C-alpha positions as CSV (number, residue, x, y, z in Angstrom):
1,M,-102.4,136.8,56.5
2,S,-99.6,137.0,59.1
3,A,-96.7,134.5,59.4
4,P,-97.2,131.6,61.8
5,L,-95.8,131.4,65.2
6,V,-93.1,128.7,65.2
7,V,-91.4,127.2,68.2
8,S,-88.7,124.5,68.0
9,I,-88.0,122.5,71.1
10,P,-84.9,120.3,71.1
11,H,-84.9,116.9,72.8
12,R,-82.8,113.8,73.1
13,L,-85.6,111.2,73.4
14,G,-85.9,110.0,69.8
15,R,-89.0,110.4,67.7
16,E,-91.0,107.6,69.3
17,E,-90.5,108.5,72.9
18,A,-91.1,112.2,72.3
19,A,-94.4,111.4,70.5
20,R,-95.4,109.1,73.3
21,R,-94.8,111.8,75.9
22,L,-96.7,114.4,73.9
23,K,-99.6,112.1,73.3
24,S,-100.0,111.2,76.9
25,G,-99.3,114.6,78.5
26,L,-100.5,117.3,76.1
27,G,-104.0,117.5,77.4
28,R,-102.9,117.9,81.0
29,A,-100.3,120.6,80.0
30,A,-103.0,122.6,78.1
31,A,-105.4,122.2,81.0
32,S,-102.9,124.0,83.2
33,I,-103.4,127.2,81.1
34,P,-106.7,128.6,82.3
35,V,-107.5,130.9,79.3
36,M,-107.0,128.1,76.8
37,Q,-108.8,125.0,75.8
38,V,-108.0,122.4,73.2
39,E,-110.9,122.0,70.7
40,E,-109.3,119.4,68.4
41,E,-106.3,117.1,68.6
42,R,-105.7,114.8,65.7
43,W,-102.6,112.6,65.2
44,E,-101.5,111.5,61.8
45,G,-98.2,109.6,62.2
46,D,-95.7,112.0,63.8
47,R,-97.8,115.1,63.2
48,M,-100.6,116.4,65.4
49,N,-103.0,118.9,63.9
50,F,-104.8,120.9,66.6
51,R,-107.3,123.7,67.1
52,I,-107.3,125.7,70.4
53,R,-109.5,128.5,71.8
54,A,-108.1,131.3,73.8
55,L,-109.8,134.6,74.9
56,G,-112.7,133.7,72.6
57,Q,-110.4,133.4,69.5
58,V,-109.6,130.2,67.6
59,A,-106.0,129.3,66.5
60,A,-105.0,126.2,64.6
61,G,-101.6,124.6,64.0
62,Q,-99.6,121.5,64.0
63,I,-96.9,119.8,66.0
64,D,-94.2,117.8,64.1
65,V,-92.2,115.3,66.1
66,G,-88.7,114.8,64.9
67,E,-85.8,112.6,66.0
68,D,-84.2,115.4,68.0
69,Q,-86.7,118.3,68.0
70,V,-90.4,119.1,68.2
71,R,-91.6,121.9,65.9
72,V,-94.8,123.7,66.8
73,E,-96.5,125.9,64.3
74,V,-99.6,128.0,65.1
75,M,-101.6,130.5,63.0
76,L,-102.8,133.1,65.4
77,P,-105.8,135.3,64.7
78,W,-105.0,139.0,64.8
79,L,-106.2,139.5,68.4
80,L,-103.9,136.8,69.7
81,Q,-100.9,138.0,67.7
82,R,-100.5,140.7,70.3
83,F,-99.7,137.8,72.7
84,A,-97.3,136.0,70.3
85,E,-94.2,136.5,72.3
86,L,-95.8,135.3,75.5
87,A,-97.3,132.4,73.7
88,Q,-94.0,131.4,72.2
89,A,-92.3,131.4,75.6
90,T,-95.2,129.4,77.2
91,I,-95.1,126.8,74.4
92,R,-91.4,126.4,74.7
93,K,-91.5,126.1,78.5
94,R,-94.4,123.6,78.6
95,G,-92.9,121.6,75.7
96,Q,-89.5,121.3,77.5
97,L,-91.2,120.2,80.7
98,L,-93.3,117.7,78.9
99,L,-90.3,116.3,77.0
100,T,-88.0,116.2,80.1
101,R,-90.3,115.3,82.9
102,G,-93.2,113.7,81.0
103,D,-96.1,115.4,82.8
104,G,-96.1,119.0,81.4
105,K,-96.6,120.5,84.9
Protein backbone atom coordinates (compact mmCIF):
# COMPACT_ATOMS: atom_id res chain seq x y z
CA MET A 1 0.00 0.00 0.00
CA SER A 2 1.25 3.48 -0.80
CA ALA A 3 1.80 6.35 1.60
CA PRO A 4 -1.14 8.71 2.18
CA LEU A 5 -1.36 12.11 0.57
CA VAL A 6 -0.95 14.65 3.39
CA VAL A 7 -1.67 18.38 3.18
CA SER A 8 -1.23 20.79 6.08
CA ILE A 9 -3.03 24.13 5.85
CA PRO A 10 -2.00 26.78 8.38
CA HIS A 11 -4.59 29.19 9.78
CA ARG A 12 -5.02 31.80 12.51
CA LEU A 13 -8.64 31.10 13.37
CA GLY A 14 -8.35 28.83 16.36
CA ARG A 15 -9.68 25.28 16.41
CA GLU A 16 -13.36 26.13 16.96
CA GLU A 17 -13.71 28.72 14.16
CA ALA A 18 -11.71 26.61 11.70
CA ALA A 19 -13.95 23.60 12.40
CA ARG A 20 -17.08 25.74 12.03
CA ARG A 21 -15.95 27.03 8.63
CA LEU A 22 -15.04 23.55 7.42
CA LYS A 23 -18.35 22.07 8.59
CA SER A 24 -20.39 24.79 6.91
CA GLY A 25 -18.46 25.09 3.65
CA LEU A 26 -16.87 21.76 2.82
CA GLY A 27 -19.80 20.44 0.80
CA ARG A 28 -19.97 23.58 -1.33
CA ALA A 29 -16.21 23.53 -1.90
CA ALA A 30 -16.30 19.86 -2.97
CA ALA A 31 -19.29 20.49 -5.24
CA SER A 32 -17.21 23.00 -7.20
CA ILE A 33 -14.92 20.15 -8.34
CA PRO A 34 -16.99 18.42 -11.06
CA VAL A 35 -15.14 15.08 -11.15
CA MET A 36 -15.47 14.53 -7.40
CA GLN A 37 -18.34 13.75 -5.08
CA VAL A 38 -18.38 13.30 -1.31
CA GLU A 39 -19.92 9.94 -0.39
CA GLU A 40 -19.44 10.17 3.37
CA GLU A 41 -18.63 12.99 5.81
CA ARG A 42 -18.62 12.06 9.52
CA TRP A 43 -17.41 14.40 12.27
CA GLU A 44 -16.09 13.05 15.56
CA GLY A 45 -14.96 16.01 17.66
CA ASP A 46 -12.29 17.90 15.69
CA ARG A 47 -11.77 15.08 13.17
CA MET A 48 -13.77 14.43 10.06
CA ASN A 49 -13.59 11.04 8.39
CA PHE A 50 -14.63 11.09 4.76
CA ARG A 51 -14.95 9.04 1.62
CA ILE A 52 -14.95 10.59 -1.85
CA ARG A 53 -15.39 9.27 -5.37
CA ALA A 54 -13.41 10.67 -8.27
CA LEU A 55 -13.07 9.25 -11.78
CA GLY A 56 -14.89 6.10 -10.64
CA GLN A 57 -12.38 5.49 -7.82
CA VAL A 58 -13.00 5.73 -4.07
CA ALA A 59 -10.58 7.46 -1.71
CA ALA A 60 -10.90 7.74 2.05
CA GLY A 61 -9.25 10.01 4.57
CA GLN A 62 -9.54 12.31 7.50
CA ILE A 63 -9.28 15.97 8.34
CA ASP A 64 -7.87 16.96 11.74
CA VAL A 65 -8.57 20.52 12.86
CA GLY A 66 -5.87 21.97 15.08
CA GLU A 67 -5.48 25.31 16.83
CA ASP A 68 -3.27 26.70 14.03
CA GLN A 69 -3.44 24.20 11.18
CA VAL A 70 -5.74 21.77 9.41
CA ARG A 71 -4.22 18.43 8.40
CA VAL A 72 -5.80 16.50 5.53
CA GLU A 73 -4.76 12.89 4.99
CA VAL A 74 -6.10 10.87 2.05
CA MET A 75 -5.38 7.31 0.95
CA LEU A 76 -5.59 7.35 -2.84
CA PRO A 77 -6.23 4.23 -4.92
CA TRP A 78 -3.48 3.49 -7.43
CA LEU A 79 -5.31 5.14 -10.35
CA LEU A 80 -5.71 8.43 -8.48
CA GLN A 81 -2.11 8.39 -7.25
CA ARG A 82 -1.13 9.64 -10.70
CA PHE A 83 -3.03 12.83 -9.86
CA ALA A 84 -1.61 13.17 -6.33
CA GLU A 85 0.35 16.36 -7.03
CA LEU A 86 -2.67 18.05 -8.59
CA ALA A 87 -4.90 16.81 -5.76
CA GLN A 88 -2.48 18.15 -3.16
CA ALA A 89 -2.43 21.61 -4.77
CA THR A 90 -6.23 21.63 -5.12
CA ILE A 91 -6.79 20.58 -1.49
CA ARG A 92 -4.39 23.25 -0.27
CA LYS A 93 -5.98 25.99 -2.40
CA ARG A 94 -9.59 25.09 -1.54
CA GLY A 95 -8.70 24.71 2.14
CA GLN A 96 -7.00 28.09 2.30
CA LEU A 97 -9.98 29.75 0.61
CA LEU A 98 -12.39 28.07 3.00
CA LEU A 99 -10.38 29.07 6.04
CA THR A 100 -9.83 32.67 4.92
CA ARG A 101 -13.07 33.57 3.15
CA GLY A 102 -15.38 30.94 4.62
CA ASP A 103 -17.14 29.93 1.39
CA GLY A 104 -14.55 27.71 -0.36
CA LYS A 105 -15.23 29.25 -3.79
